[in-house]
C-alpha positions as CSV (number, residue, x, y, z in Angstrom):
1,M,91.7,101.5,-49.2
2,E,95.1,100.3,-50.2
3,N,94.9,102.1,-53.5
4,T,93.8,105.2,-51.8
5,Y,96.7,105.3,-49.4
6,F,99.2,104.4,-52.1
7,H,97.9,107.4,-54.1
8,L,98.3,109.7,-51.0
9,W,101.9,108.4,-50.5
10,Q,102.7,109.0,-54.1
11,T,101.4,112.6,-54.1
12,A,103.1,113.7,-50.9
13,L,106.4,112.0,-51.3
14,W,106.7,113.4,-54.8
15,G,106.9,116.8,-53.3
16,A,109.0,115.9,-50.3
17,F,111.7,114.1,-52.2
18,C,111.8,116.3,-55.3
19,F,112.4,119.4,-53.2
20,S,114.3,118.2,-50.1
21,G,116.9,115.9,-51.6
22,A,119.7,118.5,-51.9
23,V,120.9,119.6,-48.5
24,V,122.7,123.0,-48.6
25,L,123.9,125.4,-46.1
26,A,121.5,128.3,-45.6
27,T,122.7,131.9,-45.4
28,D,122.3,134.1,-42.4
29,T,119.4,135.9,-44.1
30,A,117.5,132.7,-44.9
31,R,117.5,130.3,-42.1
32,P,115.3,127.2,-41.9
33,V,112.4,127.4,-39.6
34,A,112.5,125.7,-36.2
35,P,109.8,123.1,-35.4
36,A,108.1,125.6,-33.0
37,E,107.6,128.0,-35.9
38,I,105.3,125.7,-37.8
39,P,101.8,126.9,-36.8
40,K,99.7,124.5,-34.9
41,Q,96.9,125.4,-37.3
42,L,98.3,125.5,-40.8
43,T,96.6,126.9,-43.9
44,L,97.7,126.2,-47.5
45,A,98.8,129.8,-47.8
46,D,101.0,129.5,-44.7
47,A,102.5,126.3,-46.0
48,R,103.4,127.9,-49.3
49,R,104.8,131.0,-47.6
50,L,107.1,128.8,-45.3
51,A,108.2,126.8,-48.3
52,F,109.2,129.9,-50.2
53,A,111.2,131.1,-47.2
54,N,112.9,127.9,-46.1
55,N,113.0,125.2,-48.7
56,W,116.5,123.8,-49.3
57,D,116.4,123.7,-53.1
58,L,115.0,127.2,-53.3
59,L,117.8,128.5,-51.2
60,A,120.3,126.7,-53.5
61,A,118.6,128.3,-56.5
62,K,119.0,131.7,-54.9
63,S,122.8,131.1,-54.5
64,D,122.9,130.5,-58.3
65,I,121.7,134.1,-58.6
66,D,124.6,135.3,-56.5
67,M,127.1,133.3,-58.7
68,A,125.5,134.8,-61.9
69,T,125.8,138.3,-60.4
70,A,129.5,137.6,-59.8
71,Q,130.0,136.6,-63.4
72,K,128.4,139.9,-64.5
73,I,130.9,141.7,-62.4
74,I,133.8,139.7,-63.9
75,A,132.6,140.4,-67.4
76,R,132.6,144.1,-66.8
77,E,136.1,144.2,-65.4
78,F,139.0,145.5,-67.6
79,P,142.2,143.6,-67.9
80,N,144.9,144.7,-65.5
81,P,148.1,146.2,-66.8
82,A,151.4,144.4,-66.4
83,L,154.4,146.1,-64.8
84,S,157.9,144.9,-65.5
85,L,161.3,146.1,-64.3
86,S,164.6,144.9,-65.7
87,S,168.3,145.7,-65.4
88,M,170.7,144.7,-68.2
89,K,174.3,145.2,-69.3
90,L,175.6,144.3,-65.9
91,N,179.4,143.9,-66.2
92,V,180.7,140.6,-64.9
93,D,184.3,140.8,-66.4
94,G,185.6,143.1,-63.7
95,H,185.6,146.2,-65.9
96,P,184.2,149.3,-64.1
97,S,180.6,150.2,-64.8
98,S,180.9,153.7,-63.3
99,T,180.4,156.8,-65.4
100,R,181.5,160.4,-65.1
101,A,178.3,161.0,-63.1
102,G,179.5,158.6,-60.3
103,N,179.6,154.9,-59.2
104,G,176.2,154.7,-57.6
105,F,173.8,152.2,-58.9
106,W,171.7,154.9,-60.6
107,E,174.9,156.4,-62.1
108,R,176.4,153.2,-63.5
109,S,176.1,152.3,-67.1
110,Y,173.4,149.7,-66.5
111,D,170.4,149.5,-68.8
112,N,167.4,149.8,-66.5
113,V,164.0,149.5,-68.2
114,L,160.6,150.1,-66.6
115,A,157.7,149.0,-68.8
116,V,153.9,149.0,-68.4
117,N,151.9,146.6,-70.7
118,Q,148.2,147.0,-71.3
119,L,146.1,144.5,-73.2
120,F,143.2,145.9,-75.3
121,E,140.3,143.6,-76.3
122,I,139.0,144.4,-79.8
123,G,136.5,142.8,-82.2
124,G,133.5,142.9,-79.8
125,K,135.0,140.4,-77.3
126,R,134.1,142.5,-74.3
127,S,130.5,143.2,-75.4
128,S,130.0,139.5,-76.2
129,R,131.3,138.5,-72.8
130,R,129.0,140.9,-71.0
131,A,126.0,139.7,-73.1
132,S,126.8,136.1,-72.1
133,A,127.0,137.1,-68.4
134,A,123.7,139.0,-68.6
135,A,122.1,136.0,-70.3
136,S,123.5,133.7,-67.6
137,Y,121.9,135.9,-64.9
138,A,118.6,135.9,-66.7
139,G,118.8,132.1,-67.0
140,A,119.6,131.8,-63.3
141,R,116.6,134.0,-62.4
142,G,114.4,131.9,-64.7
143,R,115.5,128.7,-63.0
144,L,114.9,130.3,-59.6
145,L,111.3,131.2,-60.6
146,D,110.7,127.8,-62.0
147,V,111.9,126.1,-58.8
148,K,109.5,128.4,-57.0
149,R,106.7,127.4,-59.4
150,L,107.3,123.7,-58.9
151,L,107.8,124.2,-55.2
152,D,104.4,125.9,-55.0
153,L,102.8,122.8,-56.8
154,A,104.7,120.4,-54.5
155,A,103.6,122.1,-51.3
156,T,100.0,122.2,-52.5
157,R,100.1,118.6,-53.4
158,A,101.6,117.6,-50.1
159,Y,99.0,119.7,-48.2
160,I,96.1,118.3,-50.1
161,A,97.3,114.7,-49.6
162,A,97.5,115.3,-45.8
163,V,94.0,116.8,-45.8
164,Q,92.7,113.9,-47.7
165,A,94.2,111.3,-45.4
166,E,92.7,113.1,-42.4
167,S,89.3,113.2,-44.2
168,D,89.5,109.5,-44.9
169,A,90.2,108.9,-41.2
170,Q,87.1,110.9,-40.3
171,I,85.0,109.0,-42.8
172,L,86.1,105.6,-41.5
173,R,85.5,106.7,-37.9
174,Q,82.0,107.8,-38.8
175,S,81.4,104.4,-40.5
176,S,82.6,102.7,-37.4
177,Q,80.3,104.7,-35.2
178,S,77.3,104.0,-37.5
179,L,77.9,100.3,-37.2
180,R,78.3,100.6,-33.4
181,Q,74.8,102.1,-33.4
182,E,73.6,99.2,-35.6
183,A,75.2,96.8,-33.1
184,Q,73.1,98.4,-30.3
185,I,70.0,97.9,-32.4
186,A,71.0,94.3,-33.1
187,Q,71.5,93.8,-29.4
188,T,67.9,94.9,-28.8
189,R,66.6,92.6,-31.5
190,L,68.8,89.8,-30.1
191,Q,67.2,90.1,-26.7
192,A,63.8,90.1,-28.3
193,G,64.7,86.9,-30.1
194,D,64.4,88.4,-33.6
195,I,68.0,87.6,-34.7
196,A,70.8,85.3,-33.9
197,K,73.9,86.3,-31.9
198,T,76.1,85.8,-35.0
199,D,74.3,88.8,-36.6
200,R,75.4,91.1,-33.9
201,N,78.9,89.7,-33.9
202,Q,79.2,90.3,-37.6
203,I,78.2,94.0,-37.2
204,E,80.7,94.4,-34.4
205,I,83.5,92.8,-36.5
206,A,82.7,95.2,-39.4
207,A,82.8,98.2,-37.0
208,E,86.2,97.1,-35.6
209,R,87.5,96.8,-39.1
210,F,86.5,100.3,-39.9
211,E,88.2,101.4,-36.6
212,L,91.5,99.7,-37.6
213,D,91.3,101.3,-41.1
214,A,90.7,104.7,-39.4
215,R,93.8,104.3,-37.2
216,S,95.8,103.4,-40.3
217,A,94.5,106.5,-42.1
218,E,95.4,108.6,-39.1
219,T,99.0,107.3,-39.2
220,T,99.1,108.0,-42.9
221,A,97.9,111.5,-42.3
222,T,100.6,112.1,-39.7
223,T,103.3,110.7,-42.0
224,L,102.1,113.1,-44.8
225,R,102.2,116.0,-42.4
226,V,105.8,115.1,-41.5
227,A,106.6,115.0,-45.3
228,L,105.1,118.4,-45.8
229,E,107.1,119.9,-42.9
230,T,110.3,118.5,-44.5
231,L,109.3,120.3,-47.7
232,L,108.8,123.5,-45.6
233,G,112.4,123.3,-44.4
234,S,111.8,122.1,-40.9
235,T,114.9,120.3,-39.4
236,H,112.8,118.3,-36.8
237,P,109.4,117.6,-38.4
238,T,106.8,116.1,-36.0
239,G,103.5,116.4,-37.9
240,D,102.0,118.1,-34.9
241,W,99.7,120.5,-36.7
242,V,96.1,120.6,-38.0
243,A,95.1,121.6,-41.5
244,V,92.7,124.6,-41.5
245,D,91.6,124.2,-45.1
246,T,89.2,121.4,-46.0
247,L,88.8,119.4,-49.2
248,E,85.7,121.5,-50.0
249,T,87.5,124.8,-49.7
250,L,90.5,123.5,-51.6
251,T,88.3,122.2,-54.4
252,N,86.6,125.5,-54.7
253,A,89.8,127.3,-55.2
254,A,90.0,129.8,-58.1
255,V,91.0,128.4,-61.5
256,P,92.4,130.4,-64.5
257,A,90.4,131.3,-67.5
258,D,90.6,129.2,-70.7
259,E,94.2,129.1,-72.1
260,T,95.4,127.1,-75.0
261,T,98.5,129.0,-76.0
262,V,102.0,128.6,-74.5
263,P,102.3,131.3,-71.7
264,E,105.3,133.5,-72.4
265,S,105.7,134.0,-68.7
266,R,106.7,130.4,-67.9
267,P,110.0,130.7,-66.1
268,D,111.4,127.5,-67.6
269,L,110.8,128.9,-71.1
270,A,112.5,132.2,-70.0
271,A,115.5,130.2,-68.7
272,A,115.8,128.3,-71.9
273,E,115.5,131.4,-74.0
274,A,118.2,133.0,-71.8
275,G,120.4,130.0,-72.5
276,L,119.9,130.5,-76.2
277,K,121.0,134.1,-75.9
278,R,124.0,133.1,-73.9
279,A,124.9,130.5,-76.6
280,Q,124.6,133.1,-79.2
281,A,126.8,135.6,-77.3
282,D,129.4,132.8,-76.7
283,L,129.4,132.0,-80.4
284,Q,130.0,135.7,-81.2
285,L,132.8,135.7,-78.7
286,Q,134.5,132.6,-80.2
287,R,134.4,134.2,-83.6
288,A,135.8,137.4,-82.2
289,L,138.7,135.5,-80.7
290,R,140.1,135.0,-84.2
291,I,141.0,138.7,-84.1
292,P,144.3,139.2,-82.2
293,D,144.2,141.6,-79.3
294,P,147.0,144.2,-79.3
295,T,149.1,144.9,-76.3
296,V,150.4,148.4,-75.9
297,Q,153.7,148.9,-74.1
298,L,155.0,152.1,-72.5
299,M,158.6,152.1,-71.5
300,Y,161.1,154.2,-69.6
301,E,164.8,153.4,-70.0
302,H,167.7,154.7,-68.0
303,E,171.2,154.0,-69.5
304,P,173.9,156.4,-68.5
305,P,176.0,158.2,-69.7
306,D,175.1,159.1,-73.3
307,Q,171.3,158.9,-73.1
308,P,170.5,158.5,-69.4
309,N,166.7,158.9,-69.7
310,T,164.6,157.8,-72.7
311,V,161.0,156.7,-73.2
312,G,159.6,154.2,-75.7
313,L,156.3,153.0,-77.0
314,G,155.7,149.4,-78.0
315,F,153.0,147.4,-79.8
316,S,152.5,143.7,-80.0
317,F,149.9,141.1,-81.0
318,P,149.8,137.4,-81.7
319,L,150.0,136.4,-85.4
320,P,147.0,134.2,-86.3
321,L,148.9,131.8,-88.4
322,W,148.4,128.3,-86.9
323,N,145.4,128.8,-84.7
324,R,142.2,130.4,-86.0
325,N,140.0,129.1,-83.1
326,K,138.1,126.7,-85.4
327,G,137.6,124.3,-82.5
328,G,136.1,126.9,-80.2
329,I,133.8,128.2,-83.0
330,R,132.6,124.7,-83.8
331,S,131.9,123.9,-80.2
332,A,130.0,127.2,-79.8
333,K,127.9,126.4,-82.8
334,A,127.0,123.0,-81.4
335,S,126.0,124.6,-78.1
336,F,123.9,127.2,-79.9
337,A,122.1,124.4,-81.8
338,Q,121.5,122.5,-78.5
339,A,120.1,125.6,-76.9
340,D,117.8,126.3,-79.8
341,N,116.5,122.7,-79.7
342,A,116.0,123.1,-76.0
343,V,113.8,126.1,-76.5
344,R,111.7,124.3,-79.1
345,K,111.4,121.2,-76.9
346,I,110.3,123.2,-73.9
347,K,107.7,125.0,-75.9
348,A,106.3,121.7,-77.1
349,Q,106.4,120.3,-73.5
350,I,104.6,123.3,-72.1
351,A,101.9,123.0,-74.7
352,S,101.5,119.3,-74.0
353,E,101.5,120.0,-70.2
354,I,98.8,122.6,-70.5
355,E,96.5,120.4,-72.6
356,S,97.0,117.4,-70.3
357,A,96.3,119.7,-67.3
358,W,93.1,120.9,-68.8
359,L,91.9,117.4,-69.6
360,G,92.8,116.2,-66.1
361,Y,91.0,119.1,-64.5
362,K,87.9,118.6,-66.6
363,D,87.7,114.9,-65.8
364,A,88.4,115.4,-62.1
365,L,85.9,118.2,-61.8
366,Y,83.2,116.1,-63.6
367,R,83.7,113.1,-61.3
368,W,83.7,115.2,-58.2
369,Q,80.5,117.0,-59.2
370,R,78.8,113.7,-60.0
371,Y,79.8,112.2,-56.6
372,R,78.9,115.3,-54.7
373,D,75.6,116.1,-56.3
374,E,74.2,112.6,-57.3
375,I,76.0,109.5,-56.1
376,R,76.8,110.5,-52.6
377,P,73.3,111.7,-51.7
378,R,71.7,108.5,-53.2
379,S,74.2,106.3,-51.3
380,E,73.3,108.0,-48.0
381,E,69.7,107.6,-48.7
382,V,70.1,103.9,-49.4
383,R,72.1,103.4,-46.3
384,K,69.5,105.1,-44.1
385,T,66.6,103.2,-45.7
386,V,68.3,99.8,-45.2
387,S,69.3,100.7,-41.7
388,F,65.7,101.7,-40.8
389,A,64.4,98.5,-42.5
390,Y,66.8,96.4,-40.5
391,E,65.8,98.0,-37.3
392,K,62.2,97.1,-38.0
393,G,63.0,93.6,-39.2
394,G,62.4,94.3,-42.9
395,A,66.0,93.8,-44.1
396,A,68.6,91.1,-43.8
397,L,72.0,91.5,-42.1
398,L,73.7,91.1,-45.5
399,D,71.7,94.0,-46.9
400,L,72.7,96.2,-43.9
401,L,76.4,95.3,-44.1
402,T,76.5,95.8,-47.9
403,A,74.8,99.2,-47.6
404,E,77.2,100.3,-44.9
405,R,80.2,99.1,-46.9
406,N,79.0,100.7,-50.1
407,D,78.3,104.0,-48.4
408,N,81.7,104.1,-46.8
409,E,83.4,103.4,-50.2
410,I,81.3,106.1,-51.9
411,R,82.2,108.7,-49.2
412,L,85.9,107.8,-49.6
413,A,85.6,108.0,-53.4
414,T,83.9,111.4,-53.0
415,A,86.8,112.6,-50.9
416,Q,89.3,111.2,-53.4
417,S,87.5,113.0,-56.3
418,A,87.6,116.2,-54.4
419,A,91.3,115.9,-53.7
420,D,91.9,114.9,-57.3
421,T,90.0,118.1,-58.4
422,A,92.1,120.3,-56.1
423,L,95.3,118.6,-57.3
424,A,94.3,119.0,-61.0
425,A,93.5,122.7,-60.4
426,A,96.9,123.2,-58.8
427,A,98.6,121.4,-61.7
428,L,96.7,123.5,-64.2
429,K,97.8,126.7,-62.4
430,A,101.4,125.6,-62.4
431,A,101.2,124.7,-66.1
432,L,99.8,128.2,-66.9
433,N,102.1,129.8,-64.4
434,V,99.1,131.4,-62.7
435,A,99.8,132.6,-59.1
436,E,97.8,131.2,-56.3
437,E,95.5,133.6,-54.5
438,G,97.5,135.8,-52.1
439,S,100.9,135.0,-53.7
440,E,103.5,137.7,-53.0
441,G,104.2,139.8,-56.0
442,E,101.6,138.0,-58.1
443,S,98.0,138.9,-59.0
444,A,95.3,136.8,-57.6
445,T,92.9,134.8,-59.7
446,S,89.2,134.7,-59.5
447,G,86.3,132.4,-60.1
448,K,85.1,129.1,-58.7
449,A,85.9,125.5,-59.8
450,G,82.3,124.8,-60.4
451,D,81.9,127.7,-62.7
452,F,84.6,126.6,-65.1
453,K,83.6,126.2,-68.8
454,R,85.8,125.4,-71.7
C-alpha cells in the first residue's frame, strides 16, 4: 500500500509542480478559472481543455510569442533620419553682423546650416536581422507547442493518478465489506460452538484495517484532485469533483501505430532547429557588420550676403581600421556550434524517448492483460472457494485471511497495472507528438490498447 500511494504522489505532483511553479499575471483574454468553473463531474478531455486555457506556464509561453512578434516588428523598421540645426560665425567682438539686406536674424551674416542625416545598412545586415527575428518567432512558437505537449501529458498523468487513488479506495472498501460478511458468518459459527471468539475478532480486526486503508486512499485521492486543479489554473482548488473516466476506459484509449523514426513534428525539435537558423542568421549579421554603413547627409546653408542660400550633399562612413568585429564573429560561431549540437542532442533524446516509451507501454500492457485475464479471475475464484469452505467449516481462519489479503493485493495490483498502462500510453503519445482524441486542431487517433502489435 505504501509503495502504491508513493507512486501516486510521484505521478501527480510531477505534473502539478512542473507546470504550476511559475506564477505570472494572466492577460484579460486568458483569465484563470474560478473554483466554481471546475465541473463537478470531470472527464480527462475537460481537464486537458481547462489546462490549455488556464495553466500558468502555458500563459507565460504565450507571452513569449508576443515578445517574438515585437522583435519581428523591430527588425523590419528602418533607421530614423537625424535632423540637425546649427548657427555659426556669430560675431562676439562687437562688430556689426548686419548686411545690406538688413539687421534681422535671417539677414545677418550668420552661417545657418540645416542638415538631415540618413543611415543606410548595406551588406545584408537588414535581411539577416529579419531572418534572425523570424527564427526567434518560430522558436517561441515551438516552445509554446512543446509546453502544451508536456502540459497535456502532465494533466493526463495527474488525472489518472486521481482515478487510481479513488479505485484503490473502492477496492479497500469492498475488501472491508467482504470481511464484515465473513465476521457475521464467524459470529454464527461462534454461537454454534464451532470456532473460538478470537477467530471472529481477528476477522473484524482485518476488516477495520482495510477500512483505515480505504480512508487513507480517499484522502490521497482528494489530495491528487487538488493537485490536478492547481495544474488546471484554479486559484482555490478544493478537490470537490468526481472523475467520469475509469481506469478501464483510460486504459483502452487509442494508441498510435508503430513508429521508430524521430517525428519531424515534435515541437521541441522544431524549436531547436529554429534556434539553429537564428544562430546562422546572427553569424551572417556579425560578418556583415564588418562592412561599414554609409550615412548620407543633405544640407541647406544660409549665409548672407554673398551666397545666402546653398545646398550640399555629404557622405560618411566609419573606417574599418582597428575594429573588424572579430569578437562578434567568433561569439556568433560559438553560438552556431552550440545550436547545432543542441539539434543533434534533441534528435538523439527524442529517439531514446520514443524507444523507452514503446518498451514501457509494451511491458505495462502485458502486465495489465495478464492481471485482467488470468491472475485476477483466479484470485477471485480462490477467495470465494476458501470463503465457502470456511463457512462450512472446511477451512481454517488463517486460510480465509490469507485468501482475502491476497485477493485484495491482486485487485490493487490490477488497478496499478491498468493505471501504468494508461500512463505509458500517454507517455508514448507525447513522445510521438500524437494528439489525444478530440484535441483541438489535431487529428484523432484510432485503435484500442489491446489491439496493439509491434
